[in-house]
N, C-alpha and C positions, 0 to 999 in steps of 0.2 A: 370909633364910629360905632353907634348902636344898630345892630341889625333890625331891619324892619320885619315885624311879625307878618306871617303869611296865613291866610286862611282860605281853604278850599271850600268853595260852596257848590253842592250838587243841587240840580234843579234850579240853577241860577237865573233861569229866565222866566220862572213861574211867578205867581202873585207874591208869594213870600220870599222866595229866593232873590227876586230883583230887588225888592224892598230892603232886604238884608244887605245885599251886595252894595247898593248905594250908601246905606247908613255906615256899614263897617268900613267902606272905602276912605272914610274920613281919618281913620287911625291905623289902617292895616292894608297890607298888599292883598288884594282879593284875586284868587284864581278860580275862574269859572268852568263848571262842567255842566252840560246840558244836552239833551238830545237834539234841540234846535241848533245847536251849535256843532252838531256832528259827533257827539259822544254818545255811544250806545253802552250804557252801563250794565246791560244784561249780557254783553259780550265779555266773557271771563279773560279772554286774550287780550282784549283792548285794555281792561281795567288793569291787569297785571303789567302791561307794557307802560301804560300812562303813569301809573303811581311809581313805577321804578325810576321815572325821569323827572318827577314833580314832588319835591319835599315841601312840607309845611308844618307849622306849629298846631294848627287846628283843621278840623273837618266838620263841616256843617251839612247833614244830609237832609235836603228839601225834597229830592226827587221821590216821586210815588206815582202809583197809578190810582186814580180816583174814578168814581162813577158819576162824573158830571153828565147831565143830560142835555143834549143840544135843544135850541129853540124849536118848538114843533114836535119834538119827540115826547113819548110818554114812558115813564119808568115803569117796569113791570113789578110783579111780586116774586117772592123767593120760589115759587113754583115755576116761574119763567127763567130763572138764572141757571145757565148750563155749567156742567162742571169744567169745561175747558176754560171758561171764563174765570172760575174759582182758582184754577191752576195759575193763570196768568196774573192774577193779584198776587199769589204767594211768591211767583218767580220774580216779579219786579220788587215788591214791598218787602220781602224777607230774603230771598236767596241772593239777589243782587245786591241788596244793602249789606249783608253779611260779607260778600265778596269785596266790596268797596271798603268796609271797615277793616277787614283783614289786610288788604294790600296797604291801606294807609299805615297800619301798625308794622306791618312787614318792613316797610321802607323808611320808617322814622324811629328814632330811638326813644321818643317820648312824645306826649302831645295830648290834645283833647278832642274828643268826638261827641257831637251833639246830633242825636237822631230825632225824627218827628213821629210821633205817634199821633193819637187823636182821642177825644172823649168817647168816641164810638169803640175804642179799644178797651175802655174801662166798663162803660155801661152800654146797653143795646141802643142802637139807633131808634128812635121813636117812630112807629108806623103812623101815628096820627099827624105827623108833620109833613106826610108826602100824599095825602088825598087818596088813601086806599092802596097806594103802591109801596114798594119796600126799597130801602137803600141797599145795595148789593152787600150780601154777607161776606163776600171775599174781602171787601175793604175793611170791614169791621174786624174780622177775625185776623187778618194780616197785621193790623195795627196793633191788636192785642199782642200779637207775636213780637213786634217791635219792642214792646216794653220788656219782655222777657229776653229777647236777644240783647238788649242793652245791659240788663243786669248780668247776664252771662259774660259778655265781653268785659264789663266793668271788673268782675271778679278774676277773669282769666288774664286780663292785660295789665292789672294793677301790679306794682305801684307806678309804673312808667306812664301809663295811660289812663286818663280819666274819662269815663263814658257816661253820658247822661242823656235823658230824652225829655222832649216837650210834648205835652198833650193839649193842643189848643182846642177851644171850642170853636163854634161857627164863625167864620170871618165874612164880614159884609163885603160883598162883591157881585154886583149884578143879579142878585136874587130879586123875584118878584115882591112886591110890597105885602102881599098875604103871607108869604113864608116868613119875611123878616118880622112882621108883627106876631105871628104865632111863636116863632123861635124866641123873641124878646119876652113874651108873656111867661115863657117857660124857664127864663134865666133870671136869677136873683138881681143882677145888675140891670135887668130890663132893656137890654140892647145886645147886639151882636159885637164881636170884636173889631176893632180897626186894625188894618194890616200892619200899622207901625207899632202896635203894642207888645210885639215880641222882641223888638230890637234890643232893648237893654239887658234882658235876661240871657238872650243869645251871646251878647258881648261878654257878660259875667261869666258864663260857662266856658267861653273860649280863653278867658284871661286868667292869670294867677290869683285873682280875688276869689276864685272858687278852688283854691287848691286843695281843700279837704273835702270836695264834693265829688262823689262818683256813685253810680248805681242807681241815681235818683230819678224819679219821673215827676217833672214839675208841670202840674195841671193849671193851665191858664184858660179858664173857661167862664169868668164871671159868675161862678158858683153853680153852673149847669149841674155837675155831678154831685152837688151837696143837698139837693132836695131828699 
């Protein structure tokens, strides 16, 4: 009997996490972790206990703190962003991510880890997209850190673990038409990403098809960072 491959997806209830969970469930056993399911990944004791009881072949980290603005709210500028908020981004997007990756590696003999960075971790978020306001610097800087964290883990956990990350561009989801048009004009593919366009590359990185791939950052942005 062939053992069914297990994939842990953190942030499983989010836009990308839920899409990946549904897609990968066709061929793998999916184990979900999400704050909405009662899993607080900023709690180190919880992370240690949970991973000591749940083994898997791969870990896909979709959880993150973003700076989505609720309807009716206005985004500020870098002069309005307080240092406590900056620390919160680092705590979730870097410290907690490291904790989750470390416990996965501690409790499995081998495996694959896929982290999510962002194009704003490679180039600056553009102020001209936000009508005079600024995307929170904590998100961008923390996502730049994810890329380096991935490379650090790839070198320190090799050869038993492969660690890679994805840097997606903007994903179409409930943005107003003005934003989508501006973003599309700044993208060589002339559109935003569809939420299902990461499915295959995530499966590739979780599988033995990527057996010699580690420490890489895959930029999936329609050419956004190529200008």
